[in-house]
N, C-alpha and C positions, 0 to 999 in steps of 0.2 A: 686602383693600380695605377702611378704616374708612369712617366716614357722611359724613365732609368731602370726604375725596378723591376716595368716587363722587360726590358732588354734583357739585364743580367739575368730575370728568373727565365727568358726563352732560350736562350744562349748556355747558359750554367745551371738551371736546373735539373736535380734529379730525375728522370719523367718515367724512369721505366726502359723497359729493354727495347733496343730497335724496331719496324716491321716489318722491313726488307730481308732478304735470304743475308743472312753473316756474310756468305761470299763476297759480296759487292764491300764489303771492308778489308778482306785479302786481297781483296787486287786494289787498294791501294795505301797497301804497309809499308811499300816506299817507291817510291820515282823507279828506282832502280830496278823494277820487276814489272816495267810496266814495257811492252810491245806495243806493235801497231794492234793489233787487234782487242787488245784489250782497251787500249786509247779509245778507240773508237768504239768500244761497250760502255767505258766510266764518261765519254763523251758525249756518247748517246743516252746516258742514265740522267746528265743533267737538263738534257729536254725532258725528259722526264717527269725531272722535281720543279721546273719552272709551274708546270700545271699542277702537282701535288698538291704545293705550298699554298697556291691560292687553292685549289679544292679544301685545304685544310681549313682555310682563314675562314672563307666561305659555309663550312662544316659550324666551325666553332661558333661564328657571328648569326646563326640561326640556332644557336640551341641544340643542333644535333647529333645527338653521342659525343654533346660537348668534352667532355672529358678524354674522351678517345681524339677529336681534334686537336686537342692540344696534346697531346704526344706525337701525333700525325704530323703537326708542323714541327717541334720540336725537332725530331726526328730528320726530316728531310733537311731543316734550315741545315743542321750540321754535318748533313750526307755533302749538301751542294758543296760548303764552304771546303771539307777535307776532299772531296772530289775534287776540286778546284786546283787546289794545293798541289792536288801528286801529276796533276796535268799540266800546271808551269813547268812542273823540273824535268817534262819531259817534251819537251818541245822544236822539234831536228831542224823546222825550216821555217825559215820571214814570214811566211803568210799563216803558219800554225801560231805564232808568237802573236801577231796583229791581230788573228778573230781570238785568242783568249785576251789580250787587253782588252777590247770592246768588251766583249762578255762580264771579262769583269768589274767593268766600269755600270755597265748592264745592272749587273749586281749587283754593285753598290745603290744604285737609283732605286731597283726594288726594294731594297731593302728598311730604306727609309722609309715608303707608304706600311712595309709589311709590321714591322716593329714600331710602328706608331702609335701606340697603344692595342687595350684590346678591342678584337676585330666589330665593328661599325659597319650599316649599308653606307656612311659617305666612303670610305675607308675602300670597301669592297667596289665600289666604281670606278675611284681612281685603278684599282686594281684588272681591272677589267682591261685597258690599254697597256699598261705598263708588263705585264704578264707576256702579252703577245709579245713583247719588243725583247721583251729576255727570251722567249723562248728561239723568237728567229735569232737573237746572238749565236745563242747554245747548238740549232742547226748548222750553222754555218760552220763553229767552230770543226764538228764533227764530220762536215763532208770536207774540212779542210785535212782530219787524219784520213780521212779512208782513199782521199786522193796521194798518200804516202806511199804506197804501195799500187800495182796494177792490179791486186790480187781483187778478183769477183766474192771471194768469201767475207772481205772488209765491206766491201756492197752491201752485201747478206746482211753483215753484223749491224750495218747501219738501218736496213732495212725494218728488219726483224725489232731494233730495240725502237725505231718510230714507230711500232705497233705500243710497247709500253706508255709514251705519249700520251697515244690517241686513248689510252685506257683511261688518263687522266684527264684530260681534254674534256673527253664528253660528259665524265662525272663535273669537271667544272662548269659547264657549259649548262646542265643540268641545274646545280646551286645557284649560279643567276637565274635563272630562268622562277625557280624557288621562291626569289626574294626581289621578282617582277623586276629586275636589273636588266637593260637589252634587251628585252624580251625575245623580239622578234629578230633580231641580230644574233644572237646566244642559239636560238634554236634551228637560225640556216647554219649555223656554225656546227651546231650538234650529227646534223644529216649528213653537214658534209665529211667530218670525221669520218660516220661511219663509214660511209662510200670507200674512203679510204681505207682503213681497216680491213671492211670484207677483204675488198677485191685483192692487199697484198697477203690476206690470209690464204687466201684461195691459191696464190703466186707461193707460197712456203708449202703451202701442202703438195703442189704440183712440180715443183723445182725437182730435175733428175741428178743435177749436180750436185744436190745436197743427200747428206748422208738420210739412212733411212729411219736414225732414229730421229733427225731433224723435223722431218713429215711427219711422224707419228707424232713429235710433242705439239706442233702446230693442230693435229687432231684434235688433241687433248685441249689445248687452248679454244677451241672453236666450241666445243661441250661446255665450257666454262663461260664463253665470250655468249652462248645463246641467251639465257633465261637476265643477264645481266641487259642484250640488248632488249630486252620485254619490256623491262622495267625502261628504258629511259625511252623509248618512243611509243610507250600508252599516254596519250594526248590529254591533257587536262587544265584547268585554272591553276596559279602559282597555286594556288590552297589545295589543288586535289594532287597536284605534283610532288607538295611539301609530304605527302602521306605516303608517298615511296622512295621520300629520299634519303631515310636510315639505310633501304636496300639498298638503293642504287649505291653510295659511298662504299659498304663492305664489300657488293659485287666487283665495284672497281679494281679495289684492292686484292680481289682471286684474280679477276683476270691479270693483272699486273703479274700476282707470283707465275700463272701459267705462262706469261710472256717470257720473262725470267729464264726459263728453262730453256725456251728455245734461242733464244739468244747464247743463254750459258752452252749450250752445243753448239754452235756455229762459233761459237770461240775458240772451240778444244777441234773442230773441224780444221778451222785457219790454221792453227799452231801446226796441228799434222801434216798439212801442206806445204809450210812451211820449211820442214822436214824437221 
């Protein structure tokens, strides 16, 4: 498959249903429907997709449930483009417009690597730094939306939304390790991501400002996270890690879904507080 055919297949192929909750599409049905909580949620989801696209590429390239990985990559690329387009229609301040422009430029560079052909080890190596640059741009965009108002709930949406990104980030770095790409650096990033994830999870469970439903959802997230954590941090050689790679890939999607529940409840609470 040459590069042109690959790009047309990836962006336009019929690859089955999306793997994230359908509520994500409802939020981007039109820019006019976006408010600040929804924009924080949506831009935060872009952070996650920077990692999810890379995870899917790595998974596909190593033939780890390859067909599922192709579906995942297609879905993630389509969602990123859709979410970015919606956010461009809701940019009420210059700083937001500037952050979106920078993000769009990074996304263009990232896609040129992501769509350069079927996944291979050289391409994966190039994505190591590119995915970090794209994630940073998405994070800066999310912060710009968070600061549009002084509501603490918008910041909580951003904080909880970053857990989505971390669920995919940890799986991404695990899959870099199974391919023996920057193993030491990937291992360090994996442990840093776990430290941040567990710290924020504890904050969510104990924050009295948040509705009991939010805190209960955070506790459910912990129960989903525990088996994923066990698989992620059982040490071994790249070959030994590879034996758990399919489990890690599946667990990361389950953690992502549980985190989406937390974020959705926070968006609802933020809107209630807005009146």
